[in-house]
N, C-alpha and C positions, 0 to 999 in steps of 0.2 A: 504494500500500500504506500502511495506517495505521501510525503510529509505535508500536512495541512499548512496553509498560510493564513495570515491575518486578513479578515475580510475588509479591513480599512487600509492598512499600510503595506500589506502583502509580505511582511516579515515572516520567517518560519515560526510555527507554533510548536514549541518544544516543552512548555511547562504546563502540567495538569493543574487545574484549579479544583475540579471535582469530577470523578467518574461515577455516574449513577447506574452504569450497566445498560442493559437493554430494556426499554420501556415502551409501552403503547402510547399512542397520541393522547394527551391529557384531556382533550375536549371531544374525544370520539366515543360517545356513549353508545352502548350496544343494545340492540333490540334482542328479544328472546331468540329470534331466528338466527341472528348473527352469533349469539352466544353458543347456541347448539351446533352451529356449523363449525365452530372451532377454528376460524380462519383469521382471527385478530392478528394484525401486524404489530411487530415490535421493532424498535430501532435503537441504535446506540445513542446514549445521552451522556456525552463527554464534554465537559466545559474546560477550556484552556485559557490561559492569559498570555497576551502578547508581551514579550519582553522589551519591545520598542515603544509602543504607544499605550500599553497597559489596558487595552480593551479586552474584557473577559467575554468569551464567546463560545457557543456550542457548535459542534460540527454541523454543517449544512447537509443533512442526509435525507430530508423529507421534502418533496416538492411543496411549495406554498399552496398550490391548488388542492393538494390532499388534505391540508389543514383547514384552510378557509374556503370550504366548499359551499354549495348552495344551501346546505342545511346546518350551517355552523350554529352551535347551540347557545352561545353566550349572548344574552340580551342585557345591556347595562341597566335598563329600567327596572329590573326585578330587585334591585337593591335601593330602597328608599334613601339610605344614607348617601349612596353614590349620586343619586339624582339631586339631592340637596347640595352636595359638594359642587356639582355642575352649576346649579342655580347661583351659588355664591360666586363662583368663578365669573359667570356671565355678568352679574351685577358689578363686580369689581372691575372687570375689563371695560365695561361700558362707561363707568365713571372715570377711570384713570386715563383712558385714551379718547374720551369724548365721542363715543360711537353713537350714531343715529341713523335716520332713514337714508342718508346719502352714503353710508358706509357699506362695506361688505366684509362679512366674517366667513371664512372658509375653514371647515374642520376636516382634517384628514383622519380616516378611520372613525367616521361619525356614528357607527353602529346604528342603533334604532332611534336616533334623534334625541337622546336623553339630554344632551347639552345644548344643541342648536335651538331646540324648542324654546329655551328661555330667551334667546335673542329674538326669535320670532315674536314672542309675547311683548317685547319692547319695540317692535316695529323696525328692527335692524335686519336688513336683507342678509340671507345666509345661503351657503352652498355646502352640502355634505359630500364627501368623497368616501365611498364605502364599497369594498369589493365583494361582500357577501350579500347574496340576493334577498334572503328572507329578512335580515335586519334592515336592509335598505328600504324594503317595502314597508316595514313597520314605521320607518322614519317618514316616508311620504304620507302615510296615513295620519301623521301628526302635523302635516303641513310643512314639513322640512324638505326643501328642494334638495334632491340627492341624485348623484350619479354613481352607477355601479361599475367602478373601475379601480384598479390598483393605482396608487399615486407613484409617479416616477418623473424623470425629467421630460419624457415625451408627453405625458399627461399634462404636466405643468405648462409646457410650451403651447399646447392646444388651448388650455384655459386662458393664457395670456393673449393669444392671438384673437380670441373672440371677445376680449375686454374684461374678463373676470380677474381683476387685480385686487388684492386684499389689503384692507386696513389692519385686520387682525387675522392671523392663521393660528389654529390650535392643532397641535399634533400630540395629544396627551395620551400617554400609555400606548404608544404605537412604535416608537423608535426601536424598542427592543424586539419588535416582531418582524423586522424587515431583514431578509438575508443579504440583499445588496444595499448596504448602508450608504455607500457612495452615490449610487444611482438615485436613491430615495432623497437624500439630503440635497443633491444637486438641483432638484426641482424647485425648491422654495425661493431661490433668488429670482426666478422668472415670474413668480406670481405675486410676490410682495410689492406693494407700492414703495417708493423711495424711502419713506419714513415709516413704513408698515412694521408691525410687531409680530413676531412668531413666538409662541410659547410651546415648550415641551414639558411634559410631566413624565417622570419615570421613577420607579423604585430605586432608591439610592444604594449603590453597591456597598458603601460604607456600612449601612445598616444590615445588609444581607450578611456581611462578614461578621460584624460585631454581635448581631443577634441570631446568628446561625439560621438564617431564613433560606435554607437550601431548597425548600419545596417550591420556591419561585422559579426554579430551573426546570424548564420543560421545553419540548420541541418547538412550540410556538414562539418561545423567547430565544432568539438567535444571539442576542447580546445582553450583557449585564453591565449597567452603565454607571460611570462616575463622571463628575464634572471634568476631571483631568482628561479623560478619553474623549468626551463629547466636544469639548472646546477644540481639540485637534481636528476632529471630523468637520466641525462647522467652518473652521478657518480654511480648510482645504477647498471650501465651496463658497468663499466670499461672504461668509456670515460670521457674526460674533455674538457672544453673550454680554449683556450689559447689566443684568440684575438677576437675582436668584432668591427664591423663598424656600424654606423648609416646610413640608406638609406632613401631616400625620397619616395620610392615606397609604395603603399597601405596606404597612409596617414602617413607614418613613420614606417619603419621596422628596425629590427636588422639583421645583418649577423654575425652569430657565426662561428668561425673557431675552429674546434674540432679535437681531435686525441685520440688515445689510451692513457690511463693513464701511460702506461709504455714507451711512446715515449719521445723524447728529446725536444719537443716543450715547450718553456718557456712562462709564462703569460706576457702580455703586459700591459703598463700603461693604454691603452684604455679600457681594461677589468676592471681594478680597478675603473676607472672613471664611467663606465656604472653601476657598482654595487652601487656606491655612489649615482648616479642619481635616481635609483629605490628606494633606502632607503629614499632619500629626498622626493620622490613622494608618500611615504606612502605605497608602495606595500607589506610591511611586517606588515601592521596593518589592522585589519578587518574593522575599521571605514571607511577607504577609499572606500571599496567595498559597504558598507551599504549606502553610500551617493550618489550612482550612479543613482538610479531610478528617483529621482526628476529632475535631469538634462535631462534625456531622455524624460520625460513627457513635459518639457518645449520646447524641439525641436519639438515634435509632435504638440503641440498647436500652435507654430509659423507657421508650414507648413499648418495646417488646416486653420488658419486665412488668409494666402496668397491665398489659393484656393478659399475661400469664397469671398475674395475681387476681385479676377480675374473674378469669375463667375458673381458677381454683376455688373461688368463693361462690361460684354459681351466679355471678352477676352478668347481666345482659348489657352489651355496649352497642349503641347506635351512633352514627355520625350525622352531623347537620352541615349542610352546604356541600353539594356535589361540585366543588370547585376544582379547577385544574391543579392548583397548588396541592390540594388534598390528595389528588391522584398520584402525583409525584411522590408525596410523602408515604402513602400507603404501599405503593409498589416497591419503593426502596426498602421499606420495613418488612416486605414479604407478607403483608396483611391480605387475608382472603375473607370470603363470606362465612367461613367458620369462626372468624374473630369478631365480625360486626354483623348484627342482625339485619341492618338496613342503613341507608343514608336518606335523610329527608332533604328536599330542595323545593323552593317555591316556583321554580321554572317548569311550566307544564311540558316544555319540549324535552325535559330530562326525565320526568316522571314515567314510571313503567319500564324504564330502561335499566341498564346495569353499568356500574362504574367500570371504566377500562382497566384491564389487568386484574384487579381484585375481584371483579364480578359481583360486587355487593349490589343488591336491588335498591332502586331509588323510588321512594314514596313521597307523597305530598305532605306538607306540614300539618294538614288536618288529620293525619293518621298518627301523630305523635301520641295522642291520648289512648289510642287503641293498642299501640305497641308497648307503651309504658316502660321504656328502657331505664335501667338503673343508672347508666352513665350516658351522657350525650357529649360526644367528641366534636368540638367545634373545629372543622377543617379550615374555613377561611378565618384565621385568627385575627386578621385585620378588622373583621366585623364582630369581634367577640362581644362588645358591649351591646350592640344592636340585637344580636341573637339571644343573649342572656335575658334581655328585657322582653323580647317576643315570647320566649319559652319559659318565663319565670314559673309558670304553673307546674312544671315537672317536679318542683319541690313538694307538691301536694301528695305525691306517692313516694317521696324520698329520693327522687332523681337528683343527680348532681352533674355539673358541667366539668369537662376536661379539656385542657389545651395541651398541645404537645410541642410547642415551640416557645422558647429555645430549649425547654425541657418539659417532660410530662408532669402536669400538675392538676389536681382536682381543685377547681376554683370557686365552687359554690353549688 
């Protein structure tokens, strides 16, 4: 096998960050027919770090079309907390940058319109770019103008040619999802107005390392991002970062404010502080990345010990949230339907199906009271507070909540 190279700077990738073995696609939920057919695909899930630019990345082994197909199951609007996060973003951007009826907001990877709907409500014109057909259709039903295409430089040139130039572009929680990071980022300079603003949000690699959030590694995430690496990618395509915010979302994220290098936006003190934090956290040193695997193995062993103890006591464990991160976690831990009675999820597109790899059946939240599990394992730990509030009634029969990151704990 040939030596892999960095998807940004093309340097040889020789340093492992984390090897999770062979895993199924984290958002490919199985029907009963697919389960019985036994043809589920698995692919290597090996993340490496580039010794030149420090971009952490997984091998590109699965075609994007196989992941983001017409029946992609993730709909952003099924999380009320996430919709509220989007509403606050829209209000803040409209105020900070003076957006109104003469402006244009373009979101890349606009999903089901969960974010752009808030600009529509403020009479700000929008355009969503969304490659998955079913989520794009849901967006249109909300009145969000949406095109079903992948964003890249060719797409961007076509948008600019017809006059769609943006005052604000949002590319939130998508940069990690693109295999061709250069081709993707190269598009923004064509669509931004001269003083237009581009925001990226992404889970911060510093948090992934410090809080052992290894379950955010899956095939849909081709890159695991730091300010250090992203600034290099942007600079290669005539873009710059001028401000940054820390966000609590996805276990700790960054929101970058970017613009054309030729624009008049000045760097903020917050940006300088963020750079210093990454340097102090060792993101510019290979030793930091080499030390990650033992921490992950400790998390796995802690969870396995919890399951063994629960089984020995005759306790029934269910999961809540059929999230992609949960599937990485369960499959790395070797968890099966013998360990979890079921997983509950609010998304009807997942209900009646089975988690990839572990083959745990997925039920609706309305069935929690029927199953009456002793423990509810919260797989999307970033939504822990929201889920514990929604399911507080499990305490009526002595049920308790469990989180497994960064270590397995019974939390209430």
